C-alpha positions as CSV (number, residue, x, y, z in Angstrom):
1,X,-40.8,124.6,-7.0
2,X,-39.4,121.7,-4.1
3,X,-41.5,119.2,-6.8
4,X,-39.6,120.4,-9.7
5,X,-36.2,119.9,-7.9
6,X,-36.8,116.6,-6.6
7,X,-38.1,115.3,-10.2
8,X,-34.6,116.7,-11.3
9,X,-32.6,115.0,-8.5
10,X,-34.9,111.8,-9.2
11,X,-34.0,112.3,-13.0
12,X,-30.1,112.0,-12.2
13,X,-30.4,109.2,-9.6
14,X,-32.5,106.8,-11.6
15,X,-31.6,104.4,-14.5
16,X,-30.5,105.9,-17.9
17,X,-28.9,109.4,-16.3
18,X,-25.6,110.1,-15.6
19,X,-24.4,110.8,-12.3
20,X,-20.7,110.9,-12.0
21,X,-20.9,110.4,-8.1
22,X,-21.3,106.9,-8.4
23,X,-19.2,103.8,-9.9
24,X,-21.0,102.6,-13.1
25,X,-21.5,98.9,-12.5
26,X,-23.8,98.4,-15.7
27,X,-27.1,98.9,-14.5
28,X,-28.0,101.4,-16.9
29,X,-27.1,99.0,-20.3
30,X,-26.7,101.2,-23.7
31,X,-29.1,103.5,-22.1
32,X,-26.4,105.4,-20.3
33,X,-27.2,109.1,-21.3
34,X,-23.4,110.2,-20.6
35,X,-22.7,113.8,-21.1
36,X,-21.9,115.0,-24.7
37,X,-18.4,116.3,-25.5
38,X,-19.1,120.3,-25.8
39,X,-18.6,120.8,-29.3
40,X,-20.9,117.8,-30.5
41,X,-23.4,119.2,-27.6
42,X,-23.2,122.3,-29.4
43,X,-24.7,121.1,-32.5
44,X,-27.1,119.3,-30.8
45,X,-28.9,121.6,-28.4
46,X,-30.6,123.9,-30.6
47,X,-32.7,121.0,-32.3
48,X,-34.1,119.5,-28.8
49,X,-34.8,123.1,-27.2
50,X,-38.7,121.5,-26.5
51,X,-40.5,118.5,-26.1
52,X,-44.4,118.9,-27.8
53,X,-46.4,115.9,-27.3
54,X,-50.5,115.8,-26.9
55,X,-51.0,114.1,-23.4
56,X,-53.0,110.7,-23.1
57,X,-51.5,108.0,-25.3
58,X,-49.0,105.6,-22.8
59,X,-47.0,105.1,-25.4
60,X,-46.4,108.8,-26.7
61,X,-46.0,109.4,-23.4
62,X,-43.4,107.2,-22.5
63,X,-41.4,108.3,-25.4
64,X,-41.7,112.3,-23.9
65,X,-40.5,111.0,-20.5
66,X,-37.5,109.1,-22.4
67,X,-36.2,111.8,-24.5
68,X,-36.6,114.3,-21.6
69,X,-34.5,111.8,-19.5
70,X,-32.1,111.3,-22.0
71,X,-31.9,114.7,-23.0
72,X,-31.4,115.9,-20.0
73,X,-28.4,113.6,-19.2
74,X,-26.7,114.2,-22.5
75,X,-27.2,117.9,-23.1
76,X,-27.0,119.1,-19.3
77,X,-30.3,121.0,-19.3
78,X,-33.8,119.7,-19.2
79,X,-35.7,120.4,-22.9
80,X,-39.0,122.9,-21.9
81,X,-42.1,120.7,-22.3
82,X,-45.6,121.4,-24.1
83,X,-48.5,120.0,-25.8
84,X,-48.8,122.4,-28.6
85,X,-47.5,125.3,-30.5
86,X,-43.2,124.1,-30.8
87,X,-41.0,126.6,-30.6
88,X,-37.5,126.5,-32.8
89,X,-36.0,123.8,-32.3
90,X,-38.5,121.4,-31.1
91,X,-38.8,117.8,-31.2
92,X,-42.7,116.9,-31.8
93,X,-44.1,113.5,-31.0
94,X,-46.9,112.3,-32.7
95,X,-49.8,109.8,-34.0
96,X,-51.2,109.8,-38.0
97,X,-53.8,112.3,-37.7
98,X,-52.9,114.4,-35.2
99,X,-53.1,118.8,-35.1
100,X,-49.8,119.0,-34.5
101,X,-48.8,117.3,-38.1
102,X,-51.5,119.6,-39.5
103,X,-49.9,120.4,-43.4
104,X,-47.2,117.9,-43.0
105,X,-46.9,115.3,-45.6
106,X,-45.5,111.7,-43.9
107,X,-45.4,107.8,-45.4
108,X,-48.1,106.8,-43.1
109,X,-48.4,104.4,-45.4
110,X,-45.1,102.7,-45.0
111,X,-44.7,102.1,-41.3
112,X,-47.2,99.9,-40.3
113,X,-48.6,99.6,-37.4
114,X,-45.1,99.9,-34.9
115,X,-42.6,101.8,-37.4
116,X,-41.9,105.3,-37.6
117,X,-40.3,108.6,-39.5
118,X,-38.1,110.7,-37.9
119,X,-37.8,114.2,-39.8
120,X,-36.4,117.9,-40.2
121,X,-39.4,120.0,-40.8
122,X,-40.0,123.0,-41.0
123,X,-43.8,124.2,-39.3
124,X,-45.4,127.2,-38.7
125,X,-41.9,129.1,-39.7
126,X,-40.0,127.1,-37.0
127,X,-37.5,124.3,-37.5
128,X,-38.6,120.8,-35.8
129,X,-37.6,117.8,-35.2
130,X,-41.2,115.2,-36.2
131,X,-41.0,111.7,-34.6
132,X,-44.1,110.2,-35.6
133,X,-46.0,106.9,-36.1
134,X,-49.0,105.5,-36.7
135,X,-49.7,104.3,-33.1
136,X,-48.2,105.5,-30.0
137,X,-45.9,102.3,-30.3
138,X,-44.1,103.5,-33.4
139,X,-43.2,107.1,-32.0
140,X,-41.6,105.5,-28.9
141,X,-39.4,103.3,-31.0
142,X,-38.8,106.3,-32.9
143,X,-37.6,108.8,-29.6
144,X,-35.5,105.7,-28.9
145,X,-33.9,105.8,-32.3
146,X,-33.6,109.5,-32.2
147,X,-31.6,109.5,-28.6
148,X,-29.4,106.7,-30.5
149,X,-28.3,109.2,-33.5
150,X,-26.8,111.4,-30.6
151,X,-25.7,108.4,-28.1
152,X,-23.8,107.6,-31.2
153,X,-22.4,111.3,-32.4
154,X,-24.5,111.1,-35.6
155,X,-25.6,114.7,-37.2
156,X,-29.2,115.2,-36.8
157,X,-29.9,118.8,-38.2
158,X,-31.3,117.2,-41.8
159,X,-33.1,113.8,-40.8
160,X,-35.2,111.9,-42.7
161,X,-35.5,108.3,-41.4
162,X,-38.3,105.9,-42.0
163,X,-38.1,102.4,-40.4
164,X,-40.4,99.9,-39.6
165,X,-40.0,96.2,-38.1
166,X,-39.7,93.3,-40.4
167,X,-41.2,90.9,-37.4
168,X,-44.2,91.1,-35.9
169,X,-43.6,89.1,-32.6
170,X,-40.1,90.2,-31.3
171,X,-40.1,88.1,-27.9
172,X,-38.0,87.0,-25.0
173,X,-38.2,83.6,-23.7
174,X,-37.2,83.7,-20.0
175,X,-36.8,80.2,-18.6
176,X,-37.6,80.9,-15.1
177,X,-39.4,79.2,-12.7
178,X,-41.7,80.4,-9.9
179,X,-39.1,79.6,-7.1
180,X,-37.0,82.3,-9.4
181,X,-34.5,80.1,-10.3
182,X,-33.2,80.6,-14.1
183,X,-32.7,77.4,-16.2
184,X,-29.6,78.4,-18.1
185,X,-29.5,81.4,-16.6
186,X,-26.2,83.3,-15.4
187,X,-27.2,86.0,-14.2
188,X,-28.9,85.6,-10.7
189,X,-32.4,84.9,-10.0
190,X,-35.3,85.8,-11.7
191,X,-36.5,89.3,-11.8
192,X,-39.9,88.2,-11.6
193,X,-40.5,88.6,-7.5
194,X,-44.1,86.3,-7.5
195,X,-44.4,86.7,-4.1
196,X,-44.6,89.8,-3.6
197,X,-46.8,90.6,-7.1
198,X,-49.2,91.8,-7.4
199,X,-49.0,94.3,-4.6
200,X,-45.5,95.5,-5.1
201,X,-44.5,96.1,-8.4
202,X,-40.3,96.5,-8.4
203,X,-39.3,99.8,-10.1
204,X,-36.8,97.1,-12.0
205,X,-39.7,96.1,-14.2
206,X,-40.1,99.3,-15.6
207,X,-36.5,99.5,-16.5
208,X,-36.2,96.3,-18.2
209,X,-39.3,97.2,-20.4
210,X,-37.6,100.6,-21.2
211,X,-34.5,98.6,-22.2
212,X,-36.5,96.4,-24.2
213,X,-38.7,99.2,-26.1
214,X,-35.6,100.7,-26.9
215,X,-34.5,97.9,-29.3
216,X,-38.2,97.2,-30.4
217,X,-38.8,94.1,-28.3
218,X,-42.2,94.0,-28.0
219,X,-43.0,90.5,-26.3
220,X,-41.8,88.6,-23.1
221,X,-42.7,85.2,-22.4
222,X,-42.4,85.4,-18.0
223,X,-41.8,81.3,-17.2
224,X,-39.9,77.8,-18.6
225,X,-40.6,76.2,-21.7
226,X,-40.3,73.4,-18.8
227,X,-43.3,74.5,-17.5
228,X,-45.3,74.6,-14.2
229,X,-48.8,74.8,-14.4
230,X,-49.6,76.2,-11.7
231,X,-48.7,79.9,-14.0
232,X,-52.2,79.7,-15.3
233,X,-53.8,79.5,-12.0
234,X,-55.9,82.7,-11.0
235,X,-53.2,83.3,-8.0
236,X,-50.3,83.8,-10.6
237,X,-52.8,85.3,-13.7
238,X,-53.3,88.2,-11.1
239,X,-49.4,88.4,-11.1
240,X,-49.0,88.3,-14.5
241,X,-51.5,91.2,-14.4
242,X,-49.3,93.2,-12.7
243,X,-46.4,92.8,-14.9
244,X,-48.6,93.5,-17.9
245,X,-49.6,97.0,-17.1
246,X,-46.3,97.9,-15.9
247,X,-45.0,97.0,-19.7
248,X,-47.9,97.8,-21.2
249,X,-46.6,102.0,-21.6
250,X,-43.6,100.3,-23.4
251,X,-45.5,98.4,-25.5
252,X,-44.5,94.9,-24.6
253,X,-47.3,92.1,-24.1
254,X,-46.7,89.2,-21.5
255,X,-46.9,85.8,-22.9
256,X,-46.9,82.6,-20.8
257,X,-45.4,79.1,-21.7
258,X,-48.4,76.7,-20.9
259,X,-47.3,73.1,-19.9
260,X,-49.8,70.6,-22.5
261,X,-50.9,68.5,-19.2
262,X,-52.2,71.7,-17.4
263,X,-56.2,70.6,-17.9
264,X,-54.6,67.4,-15.7
265,X,-53.1,68.9,-13.2
266,X,-55.1,72.3,-12.3
267,X,-58.5,71.6,-14.6
268,X,-59.1,68.6,-13.0
269,X,-59.8,66.3,-16.3
270,X,-58.2,63.0,-17.0
271,X,-56.6,63.7,-20.2
272,X,-55.4,66.4,-22.0
273,X,-55.8,64.8,-26.0
274,X,-56.6,67.7,-28.0
275,X,-59.1,65.9,-30.1
276,X,-61.1,65.4,-26.6
277,X,-63.9,68.2,-26.8
278,X,-63.7,68.6,-23.2
279,X,-60.5,69.4,-23.4
280,X,-60.6,72.3,-25.8
281,X,-63.5,73.3,-23.9
282,X,-61.1,73.7,-21.0
283,X,-58.4,75.6,-23.1
284,X,-61.4,77.9,-24.8
285,X,-62.4,78.7,-21.1
286,X,-58.7,79.2,-19.2
287,X,-57.9,81.2,-22.5
288,X,-61.1,83.7,-21.8
289,X,-60.3,83.7,-18.2
290,X,-57.0,85.1,-19.0
291,X,-58.0,87.5,-21.5
292,X,-60.9,88.6,-19.0
293,X,-57.6,89.4,-16.4
294,X,-55.0,90.5,-18.9
295,X,-56.9,92.6,-22.1
296,X,-53.7,92.5,-24.1
297,X,-52.4,89.2,-23.2
298,X,-50.1,88.1,-26.3
299,X,-50.5,84.3,-26.3
300,X,-48.7,80.8,-25.2
301,X,-45.8,79.2,-25.6
302,X,-45.6,75.1,-25.7
303,X,-42.3,72.9,-25.1
304,X,-44.1,69.3,-26.2
305,X,-42.7,65.7,-26.5
306,X,-39.1,66.8,-25.9
307,X,-37.0,65.8,-23.0
308,X,-40.0,64.3,-21.4
309,X,-42.6,67.0,-21.3
310,X,-46.2,66.0,-22.2
311,X,-47.7,66.8,-25.2
312,X,-49.9,65.6,-28.1
313,X,-47.9,62.3,-29.0
314,X,-49.2,61.3,-25.8
315,X,-52.1,60.4,-27.2
316,X,-50.9,59.5,-30.8
317,X,-51.6,63.1,-32.0
318,X,-49.4,65.4,-34.4
319,X,-48.2,68.6,-33.3
320,X,-50.5,70.3,-35.7
321,X,-53.3,68.7,-34.0
322,X,-52.3,70.0,-30.3
323,X,-50.6,73.2,-31.7
324,X,-54.3,74.0,-33.6
325,X,-56.2,73.4,-30.9
326,X,-54.6,75.8,-28.5
327,X,-54.6,77.9,-30.9
328,X,-57.9,78.1,-32.0
329,X,-59.0,79.1,-28.5
330,X,-56.4,82.0,-28.9
331,X,-57.4,83.1,-32.2
332,X,-61.4,85.5,-31.2
333,X,-58.8,87.0,-28.9
334,X,-55.6,87.7,-31.4
335,X,-53.6,85.9,-29.5
336,X,-50.4,84.1,-31.0
337,X,-49.5,80.0,-30.3
338,X,-45.7,79.5,-30.3
339,X,-45.3,75.7,-30.9
340,X,-41.5,74.6,-30.8
341,X,-39.9,72.4,-32.7
342,X,-37.5,71.1,-30.5
343,X,-38.4,67.6,-30.1
344,X,-36.1,64.4,-29.8
345,X,-37.1,60.8,-28.1
346,X,-35.3,58.8,-26.1
347,X,-37.4,56.2,-28.0
348,X,-36.1,57.8,-31.7
349,X,-32.4,55.8,-32.6
350,X,-32.2,58.4,-35.4
351,X,-29.7,61.2,-35.6
352,X,-30.7,63.4,-33.3
353,X,-29.9,66.4,-36.4
354,X,-32.7,64.7,-38.3
355,X,-35.7,64.6,-35.2
356,X,-37.6,67.5,-35.9
357,X,-37.1,67.8,-39.6
358,X,-38.7,64.4,-39.4
359,X,-41.6,65.2,-37.1
360,X,-42.6,68.8,-38.6
361,X,-42.0,68.5,-42.4
362,X,-45.0,66.6,-42.9
363,X,-46.9,68.9,-41.2
364,X,-46.3,71.7,-43.3
365,X,-49.5,73.7,-44.5
366,X,-51.3,71.8,-42.0
367,X,-51.0,74.6,-38.9
368,X,-53.3,77.7,-38.0
369,X,-52.2,80.9,-39.4
370,X,-52.0,81.8,-35.6
371,X,-49.3,79.3,-35.1
372,X,-45.6,80.3,-35.1
373,X,-43.4,77.3,-35.2
374,X,-40.3,78.3,-33.3
375,X,-37.3,76.3,-34.8
376,X,-33.9,76.7,-33.2
377,X,-31.0,78.2,-35.2
378,X,-29.9,74.8,-35.6
379,X,-31.0,71.1,-35.6
380,X,-29.1,70.3,-32.5
381,X,-28.9,72.4,-29.2
382,X,-27.4,76.2,-29.8
383,X,-23.8,75.0,-30.3
384,X,-21.3,76.9,-30.7
385,X,-21.2,76.8,-34.9
386,X,-23.9,74.4,-36.3
387,X,-25.6,75.1,-39.7
388,X,-28.9,76.5,-40.1
389,X,-32.0,74.0,-38.9
390,X,-33.1,72.0,-42.3
391,X,-36.3,73.2,-41.7
392,X,-35.8,77.0,-42.8
393,X,-37.1,77.1,-46.3
394,X,-38.4,73.2,-46.0
395,X,-42.0,74.3,-44.8
396,X,-42.8,77.6,-47.7
397,X,-46.6,76.8,-45.8
398,X,-46.1,77.1,-42.5
399,X,-45.2,80.1,-39.9
400,X,-41.6,79.2,-38.8
401,X,-40.3,81.8,-36.6
402,X,-36.3,81.8,-35.0
403,X,-35.6,80.7,-31.8
404,X,-31.9,81.8,-30.8
405,X,-29.9,81.8,-27.3
406,X,-29.3,84.9,-25.8
407,X,-28.1,82.8,-22.8
408,X,-24.5,81.4,-23.2
409,X,-25.4,77.4,-22.1
410,X,-23.1,76.7,-24.4
411,X,-20.5,79.1,-25.2
412,X,-18.7,79.6,-21.2
413,X,-21.7,80.9,-19.8
414,X,-21.5,85.0,-18.6
415,X,-17.7,85.0,-18.5
416,X,-16.8,84.2,-21.3
417,X,-16.4,87.1,-23.9
418,X,-18.5,85.6,-27.0
419,X,-20.6,88.0,-29.3
420,X,-23.4,86.3,-30.7
421,X,-24.5,88.8,-32.9
422,X,-21.8,87.3,-35.9
423,X,-23.3,83.4,-34.9
424,X,-27.1,85.4,-35.7
425,X,-25.9,86.7,-38.7
426,X,-24.0,83.8,-39.9
427,X,-27.2,81.6,-39.6
428,X,-29.6,84.3,-41.1
429,X,-27.7,85.6,-44.9
430,X,-27.4,81.2,-45.0
431,X,-29.0,80.5,-48.2
432,X,-31.5,77.6,-48.1
433,X,-31.6,77.6,-51.5
434,X,-35.5,76.8,-51.3
435,X,-37.1,77.1,-54.0
436,X,-34.2,78.6,-55.5
437,X,-30.9,80.5,-54.8
438,X,-30.8,83.5,-52.5
439,X,-33.9,82.7,-50.2
440,X,-32.0,83.0,-47.2
441,X,-33.2,82.4,-44.0
442,X,-33.5,86.0,-43.0
443,X,-36.2,86.1,-45.9
444,X,-37.9,82.9,-44.9
445,X,-38.7,84.3,-41.2
446,X,-39.8,87.7,-42.4
447,X,-42.1,86.8,-45.9
448,X,-45.7,85.9,-44.0
449,X,-46.7,82.7,-46.0
450,X,-50.1,83.8,-46.3
451,X,-51.9,87.8,-45.5
452,X,-53.6,86.5,-42.2
453,X,-49.8,84.5,-41.2
454,X,-47.6,86.3,-38.3
455,X,-44.2,86.3,-38.5
456,X,-41.8,86.4,-35.4
457,X,-38.1,85.9,-33.7
458,X,-37.4,84.6,-30.1
459,X,-34.7,84.9,-27.8
460,X,-33.8,82.6,-25.1
461,X,-33.4,85.4,-22.3
462,X,-30.0,86.0,-20.7
463,X,-31.2,88.4,-18.0
464,X,-31.4,88.1,-14.3
465,X,-31.5,90.3,-11.1
466,X,-27.5,90.9,-10.9
467,X,-27.3,94.5,-11.0
468,X,-25.8,94.5,-14.8
469,X,-28.6,92.3,-15.5
470,X,-26.8,89.8,-17.6
471,X,-24.3,88.6,-15.4
472,X,-21.6,90.6,-17.6
473,X,-20.6,93.5,-19.1
474,X,-20.6,92.1,-22.5
475,X,-23.3,89.9,-22.5
476,X,-25.8,93.1,-22.7
477,X,-24.4,93.0,-26.0
478,X,-26.3,89.9,-27.1
479,X,-29.5,91.1,-25.5
480,X,-29.4,94.1,-27.2
481,X,-28.1,92.2,-30.7
482,X,-31.0,90.2,-30.7
483,X,-33.2,92.9,-30.3
484,X,-31.6,94.7,-33.6
485,X,-31.4,91.2,-35.3
486,X,-35.2,90.7,-34.2
487,X,-36.4,94.3,-35.7
488,X,-34.4,93.5,-39.1
489,X,-33.0,90.2,-39.5
490,X,-30.9,91.7,-42.5
491,X,-29.2,93.6,-40.0
492,X,-25.0,93.3,-39.7
493,X,-23.5,92.1,-36.7
494,X,-20.3,95.1,-36.8
495,X,-23.3,98.3,-37.0
496,X,-24.9,96.3,-34.0
497,X,-21.4,95.8,-32.3
498,X,-20.6,99.3,-33.1
499,X,-23.7,101.1,-31.8
500,X,-23.8,99.1,-28.6
501,X,-20.0,99.9,-28.1
502,X,-20.7,103.7,-28.3
503,X,-23.6,103.8,-26.3
504,X,-22.2,101.5,-23.5
505,X,-18.7,102.3,-23.0
506,X,-18.5,105.7,-25.1
507,X,-17.5,106.5,-28.7
508,X,-14.0,107.2,-27.5
509,X,-13.3,103.4,-26.8
510,X,-15.9,101.6,-29.6
511,X,-13.4,100.6,-31.9
512,X,-10.8,98.4,-29.9
513,X,-14.3,97.2,-28.1
514,X,-15.8,96.1,-31.5
515,X,-12.6,94.5,-32.7
516,X,-12.7,92.0,-29.4
517,X,-16.4,91.4,-30.2
518,X,-16.4,90.7,-34.0
519,X,-13.2,88.0,-33.2
520,X,-14.8,86.9,-29.8
521,X,-17.4,83.9,-31.0
522,X,-14.7,82.5,-33.6
523,X,-12.1,82.0,-30.2
524,X,-14.8,80.2,-28.2
525,X,-15.4,78.4,-31.4
526,X,-11.8,77.2,-31.9
527,X,-11.2,76.4,-28.1
528,X,-14.4,74.5,-27.4
529,X,-15.7,72.8,-30.5
530,X,-13.4,73.8,-33.2
531,X,-13.6,72.7,-37.6
532,X,-17.4,71.1,-36.7
533,X,-16.9,69.7,-33.7
534,X,-20.1,69.9,-31.6
535,X,-21.6,69.4,-27.8
536,X,-18.4,68.2,-26.2
537,X,-19.3,69.9,-23.1
538,X,-19.5,68.2,-19.6
539,X,-23.3,66.9,-19.6
540,X,-25.9,68.4,-17.6
541,X,-24.5,71.4,-16.6
542,X,-22.2,72.1,-20.2
543,X,-19.6,73.3,-18.1
544,X,-16.1,72.5,-19.2
545,X,-15.2,70.1,-22.1
546,X,-16.3,66.1,-21.7
547,X,-15.2,64.9,-24.8
548,X,-15.0,61.3,-23.5
549,X,-18.7,61.1,-21.6
550,X,-20.0,58.1,-23.0
551,X,-22.0,56.2,-20.0
552,X,-25.2,57.7,-19.8
553,X,-28.3,56.2,-20.5
554,X,-29.2,58.2,-24.1
555,X,-26.7,58.1,-27.1
556,X,-27.4,61.7,-27.7
557,X,-26.6,63.0,-24.2
558,X,-22.9,61.7,-24.7
559,X,-20.5,63.8,-26.4
560,X,-18.9,60.5,-27.6
561,X,-22.0,60.6,-29.7
562,X,-21.4,63.7,-32.1
563,X,-17.5,63.3,-32.6
564,X,-17.3,59.6,-32.8
565,X,-13.4,60.1,-33.0
566,X,-11.8,56.3,-33.4
567,X,-8.5,54.9,-34.5
568,X,-9.4,56.1,-38.2
569,X,-10.6,59.6,-37.7
570,X,-13.3,62.1,-36.1
571,X,-16.6,63.3,-37.0
572,X,-20.0,62.5,-37.7
573,X,-21.3,61.2,-40.6
574,X,-24.5,63.0,-41.8
575,X,-23.8,62.1,-45.6
576,X,-25.8,59.2,-47.3
577,X,-23.1,56.8,-46.3
578,X,-23.9,57.7,-42.6
579,X,-27.0,59.2,-41.3
580,X,-27.9,61.3,-44.0
581,X,-29.1,64.0,-42.1
582,X,-27.1,66.1,-44.9
583,X,-30.2,64.7,-47.7
584,X,-32.2,67.0,-45.4
585,X,-31.2,70.2,-47.1
586,X,-31.3,71.6,-50.8
587,X,-29.3,69.3,-53.3
588,X,-27.2,72.7,-54.1
589,X,-26.0,72.4,-50.3
590,X,-26.0,68.6,-50.3
591,X,-24.0,68.6,-53.1
592,X,-21.5,71.6,-51.9
593,X,-21.5,70.1,-47.6
594,X,-21.1,66.7,-49.2
595,X,-18.0,67.1,-50.7
596,X,-14.5,66.9,-48.7
597,X,-13.3,68.8,-51.6
598,X,-15.8,71.7,-51.2
599,X,-17.4,71.5,-47.5
600,X,-16.0,74.4,-45.2
601,X,-13.8,73.5,-42.7
602,X,-16.0,75.2,-40.4
603,X,-18.5,72.4,-40.9
604,X,-16.4,69.6,-41.8
605,X,-16.9,67.4,-38.7
606,X,-20.1,68.1,-38.6
607,X,-20.7,66.6,-41.6
608,X,-18.1,64.1,-42.2
609,X,-16.0,61.0,-40.5
610,X,-12.5,62.2,-41.6
611,X,-9.1,60.6,-41.2
612,X,-6.7,61.9,-38.8
613,X,-4.1,62.2,-42.2
614,X,-6.7,63.9,-44.0
615,X,-5.0,67.1,-45.9
616,X,-6.5,69.9,-44.9
617,X,-6.2,73.4,-47.5
618,X,-3.7,74.9,-45.0
619,X,-1.9,72.0,-46.0
620,X,-1.3,70.5,-42.5
621,X,-3.3,67.1,-41.6
622,X,-6.7,67.2,-39.9
623,X,-4.8,66.3,-36.3
624,X,-2.5,69.2,-36.7
625,X,-5.0,71.5,-38.0
626,X,-7.6,70.3,-34.9
627,X,-4.7,71.2,-32.5
628,X,-3.6,74.5,-34.2
629,X,-7.3,75.6,-34.1
630,X,-7.5,74.7,-30.1
631,X,-4.5,77.0,-29.8
632,X,-5.3,79.4,-31.9
633,X,-8.8,80.1,-29.6
634,X,-6.4,80.3,-26.5
635,X,-4.2,82.7,-28.1
636,X,-7.3,84.8,-29.4
637,X,-8.5,85.3,-25.5
638,X,-4.6,86.5,-24.7
639,X,-5.1,88.9,-27.3
640,X,-8.2,90.2,-26.0
641,X,-7.0,90.1,-23.1
642,X,-4.3,92.6,-24.4
643,X,-6.6,94.7,-26.5
644,X,-8.6,95.5,-23.2
645,X,-5.6,96.3,-20.9
646,X,-4.9,99.3,-23.3
647,X,-8.6,100.7,-22.5
648,X,-7.5,101.3,-19.2
649,X,-8.1,104.8,-17.9
650,X,-10.4,105.1,-21.0
651,X,-13.1,103.5,-19.7
652,X,-14.6,103.8,-15.8
653,X,-12.5,101.5,-13.6
654,X,-15.2,99.6,-12.2
655,X,-16.8,97.9,-15.4
656,X,-13.2,97.7,-16.9
657,X,-12.0,95.6,-14.1
658,X,-14.5,93.4,-14.1
659,X,-14.4,92.3,-17.7
660,X,-10.4,92.6,-16.9
661,X,-10.8,90.1,-14.6
662,X,-13.4,88.0,-16.7
663,X,-11.5,87.8,-19.0
664,X,-8.2,86.0,-16.9
665,X,-11.2,83.5,-16.3
666,X,-12.1,83.3,-20.1
667,X,-8.6,82.4,-20.6
668,X,-7.9,79.9,-17.6
669,X,-11.2,78.2,-18.7
670,X,-10.0,78.1,-23.2
671,X,-6.6,76.6,-21.8
672,X,-8.6,74.2,-19.7
673,X,-10.6,73.4,-22.6
674,X,-7.5,73.4,-25.0
675,X,-5.8,70.7,-22.7
676,X,-8.2,68.2,-21.6
677,X,-9.7,68.3,-25.5
678,X,-6.0,67.6,-26.9
679,X,-5.2,65.5,-23.7
680,X,-8.2,63.2,-24.9
681,X,-7.9,63.2,-28.6
682,X,-4.5,62.6,-28.9
683,X,-4.7,59.3,-26.8
684,X,-7.3,57.9,-29.6
685,X,-5.1,59.6,-32.4
686,X,-2.5,58.4,-31.2
687,X,0.0,60.7,-33.1
688,X,2.6,63.6,-31.7
689,X,1.6,67.2,-31.1
690,X,2.8,69.2,-34.3
691,X,6.3,71.4,-34.0
692,X,5.7,74.4,-31.3
693,X,2.4,73.2,-30.1
694,X,3.1,72.2,-26.0
695,X,1.8,69.0,-24.6
696,X,-1.2,69.5,-21.7
697,X,0.5,69.9,-18.4
698,X,-1.6,66.6,-16.9
699,X,-2.4,63.4,-18.1
700,X,-5.9,62.9,-19.3
701,X,-7.2,61.2,-16.2
702,X,-6.2,64.6,-14.4
703,X,-8.7,66.4,-17.0
704,X,-11.3,63.7,-16.3
705,X,-11.5,63.8,-12.4
706,X,-12.5,67.5,-12.1
707,X,-16.1,67.6,-11.4
708,X,-18.2,70.4,-11.2
709,X,-21.8,69.0,-9.4
710,X,-22.9,72.8,-8.3
711,X,-22.4,74.8,-11.8
712,X,-25.2,77.5,-12.2
713,X,-28.0,77.4,-14.3
714,X,-29.5,74.1,-14.3
715,X,-32.7,73.1,-13.8
716,X,-34.5,73.0,-10.2
């Protein structure tokens, strides 16, 4: 008896179950499982009276446990558990071929390995809800779908849902170092406590896995793309195996970033040349060793010949030759090689926008099927707004995967509210016009280049050991949105925001929160990089404005490289008269974006150097429009502060106060961005501010004197 009581008490104290005796701090994420209102609870309770699941499959067991946890919290009582003979109102969890599904026809042929069906049915005269899949992993995802329906107050009496992921590899890239620092991380230290592993497995690792499984993420890269080869040594591989053991019941495979020069650094070889037989043999032996320790190891990520990292170019070999050598070692084990296309070199003087396309386009069709070329959403570097990367649609014979950045390196770190779902939808729905109209970026990454090729999406994680996981309450939404887009690149940002807001804050507060989220990213664009400007952040740490920086060794490290403001105008000419980076896109986009009359305002200065007095669609001059956009951004933050103030008393007080304070920080820093940028560009444009727009309170030198040498998130 006492064990039963202890189990119930533990369920209420653990992550994911409500406990009104403690203040919420964000740890529960979108899995709060808060009590339902009495009216809706009365409609749900008859359909969740029992959980029936055959034991022995770890994912099905995890699904049953999660359902019990969630239903206990939301309905107020624990459902009965059984392995056979469902009662009226049971939830039945089963994989294809289970005796529990005898006589029931379900569309298993449509589900693939990870899909699921959630269906209301009658078995032996009993009304039940079936959650089924071809694998335990599908059942797990289906269980989370059922819980989400209840969390968002949807009817569950007559369900008929069939769903499956459109991408195979849905992976978080942790830029975590072995020291537990995180490059571009704004939520504390790394979750991975390497010193205590493998003997101590922090319970938080399970909560991390649960959260990822709830949104369909099935893979995690544990270490930084700027890799340390030590992660591949036996000492660390056994630590990695301990994490893999925790993640396995939740359907998550571990991957590692491999340092290309590891054969030299930990292998004792004199070279890392991918065409050297000894190097290939070393990697084959290392991969065999890894799979001997971690049988379901996912594979590698490699950052090569970029920002000083070693790679095949060091030996006059191509990226394809480097990637294929490592992919061949992984292939017998079913492993995947994710090879990043983020490359630019000090000796390359061409427009940085062009470099990845220049290096990778000639390699189309030369990569193995188990290689995923990992391409950032834009050609520069995760800016508040960029046009989609020109490689999408340009390499039809090469598996390309999307790389998004969930952590907000260029969007105000953790303290600025910036919902990235709108950015990602904008990119994914962009038409590449290759080979024809309608082939969007989403379709490019969804469509395998052949029957054996992989598909995927990667997100640079924003997770640390802060209690709220992501450094702020609203940054959790970007983690959540990434999982949803990785499952379905055709998803819509507003739908995702509505689900997250209802699950995280409660349905009663969702509508104004969604309004804030949907406007938030555009606000950041306006007060940081309006009208297609980019990379104006202070260099190194990327915290705060630095459009005046011009003294760094490499041209593309300097913000002046990107805006090119002078007495005549502002913007980077990437048309045929300039760098011709625009020429890397399809002819339809060249025609549209290359013409000042048809290029959207949002990309104007990305592709054109425009006179200050150019007349915009608004009727304003470019200079007046630029100042107006900066002020619009600040005004949008002010509006969000007002919207949030109106939610006082409608959400829990601790999280409400944190968001209020972060919005205050955001407003101050948005104003700083506006004032510093306007002061600088006015010093070049030599034009008065438009009527009604206040001058910066300080002169330009005052803003230039601001230094932030200890800004968070810098490399170790």
